[in-house]
Structures are given as C-alpha cells and as structure tokens.
N, C-alpha and C positions, 0 to 999 in steps of 0.2 A: 721136432713136435708137431703134424698140422690139426687142427683142430674144424669142424665148420660151425657155423655161429649164422642167422638170419640179422640182420641187420634193417637198418630206414636209411630213407638217402639224407638223414639228419648224423648219418654215423659216422664218423672221421672216415672208416673205413670206404666209405662209399666213391670216393673218387678212385682208389685205386681199385677197386669192383669194378668201375668200370674203365679205368687202361687196361687191364686185361681182359675187356669184353669189345670196344676195341682195338685192340692191337689183335688179337687173336679167331674175331671172328667178322667183325664191323667197317675195319681201315681196308682185308682183301675184297670188298667186293664193292670198296669205295665210302662207304658210309664214316661219320660218327656218331657222337648220341645226340647231336641237336638235331642232324640232318633224320636218324631215327624215329627223333622224337615227333619233330615236322610230320611223318610218315603217319606215326602211329597217335597223336595225339593224345593224350591222358592218359594213354599203357601202363609207362614208367612207372608212374606213381601207383598205378593198382597192381603192382608186379609185387610179390614180398620174393626181395631180396636172400640171397645165399652163399654163404664166402666160405673157402677152405685159406685158413692164414696161418702161418710158418708162426713160429714165435723165432724171432731174429732180437740177437742183441742189440740191437738198434732200435726194436720195435717193432709191433705185429707188422708183416708185411703180405696182402692176400696172394693167393697162389693159383685161387678158381675160384668162378664162380658161378651159380642158376638161378634163373629164375622160375618161378611158380607164378602163374598167370591163374587166379579159383575158379571155378564158374565158369571156364569156358570149353565149348566141346570144336572139334573141327568143321561146325554146320554156324557158329556164333556161340553168344552167350547160354549159358547151358546149368543149371546146380547139378552137382553131383561131378562133375564132370573138372579135370584140371589140364593148363598145356603147361608143360616143362620147357623151359626155353632157354637160350644164350647162354649153354650147359662151356664154359671153358675154362684149360686149364695152360696156365703159361707153358710156354714149352719147355720151357728148361725141366722142367717138372713135373711132363708128360710119363707114365707107365709107371708109376708109384701110388697108382690103387686113390689118388682124387676124386681125379672123375665117381668113381668109385662111392664112394665118403658124399658127394657130393647128391649123391644119385639119390641115395641111402636118404638122406636129409630133407628133401624133398620127396621120397613117399613119402617120412615117416609122420611128415608136418600134414602133407594133405588127406593121408590113410588114418590114420592115427589122432590128429586134433584136429580135422576140418571136417573130418566124418565122407571125405571124396569117394564116388565107386572107381574110376579110372582116372588114368591121365593117357596124356598123349603128349607127342612130337616129331617136328621135321626132323626128324635123321638129315644130316649130311653122308651121302657119297662115303666116305672115309668112319663112319662111326657108327651102321649096320652093326657088325660084330658086339662093335663093347656096348652097345644097348642088347642084342642078341644075347651077351654072355649074363644079364642081368636078368632075362628071363620077360624081356621083351617084345613082344610079334607084332609084325609085319599087317600094316593096314591098310596097304595103299599098293599102286604099280609107285616104278622111278617118276617121278616130275622133278621139274627144273623150279627155281626159288633164289633169287639173287643172282644167276647164272649158275648157280649148282645143283649136280641130280642130289636130292633128297627120295625118302620115303616118312611115310605117317608110319609112327610105330606107337603100338599103346601098350599100356601094362592095366591092369584089374586089381581092383584091391583083393587081399588076400582072403577066400572063402566066400568071397562074389559071385553069384551059381551064373551071372550074363554074361 
C-alpha cells in the first residue's frame, strides 16, 4: 500500500526522499543535494516536501517525492501561485500511479489548504504526457534547463476564472 504524506526536513523519511531526488533527478545532471542547495540558497527550507511511502515489512520506504514552493510564479515570488518541483518516482516503481498520487496531494494542499490559484512546473520532455493526462496545460515553448528539454506547464485551481 502506498500513502502520500507531507514531511519536514526533520522527518526520518527526509533522507530517503533526498535519495530518490538524487538518483532520479539530480545525479543524472551532475548534481547532488549539496550542489542544489548551493545553487539555490534557502530554497530547500522553503519547500513543502511530499513523499510517497510504501509500507515495507522492514519499515517505511520512500518510493516517490515532490516539492511545492508556495507563492512562487514563473517570474519570481508572487502570492497565489506555486511551483511543483523535483517530482520523482523510484525507477522500479514507475507506472504504478505513484506520480499521480503525489501530484494530487500537492494540488490538494495548494488549492484546498493554502488557497493558491495556480500551480506551474518545468516538465521534462519525458513527462509532458503525464502532466497533460492530469489536466495540466503547456504555457511555454520548449526550453533547455539543466541540459534537458522542458516546457512550463500550468494547472489552475478548480473554478478559477483566470
């Protein structure tokens, strides 16, 4: 059984979350958490951290992660918007709906609890279809970020007129 929960950096699951981010996202582009933190000082502490946890007989195991940066717009800090970042699922568990559960949890927090009006992300070229299947829409042409083709994708709060 997979459950999704929000954690803090003090949570025992945080180290496992970082390991998933590093193996699936950061190391392939030559980074680790220390380099990420050096590039973006103070941002790690501002993220809301979400983990997908498998209840393994030897203890909980993080199999996916996503980050929410509230009050962030494509042009910088802004109330009402948020950025979904570093969404990753353990390679061995991809295709099981874990990514969908993570995105839904982030959307629930952003729209239902914080009251944001929109979310955006920079989706890798391999993830466009995933986000489209969840109702996200393209908001940019293709651009290169960290040496990988991306597009900005957005999702508006249900019922938001904008």
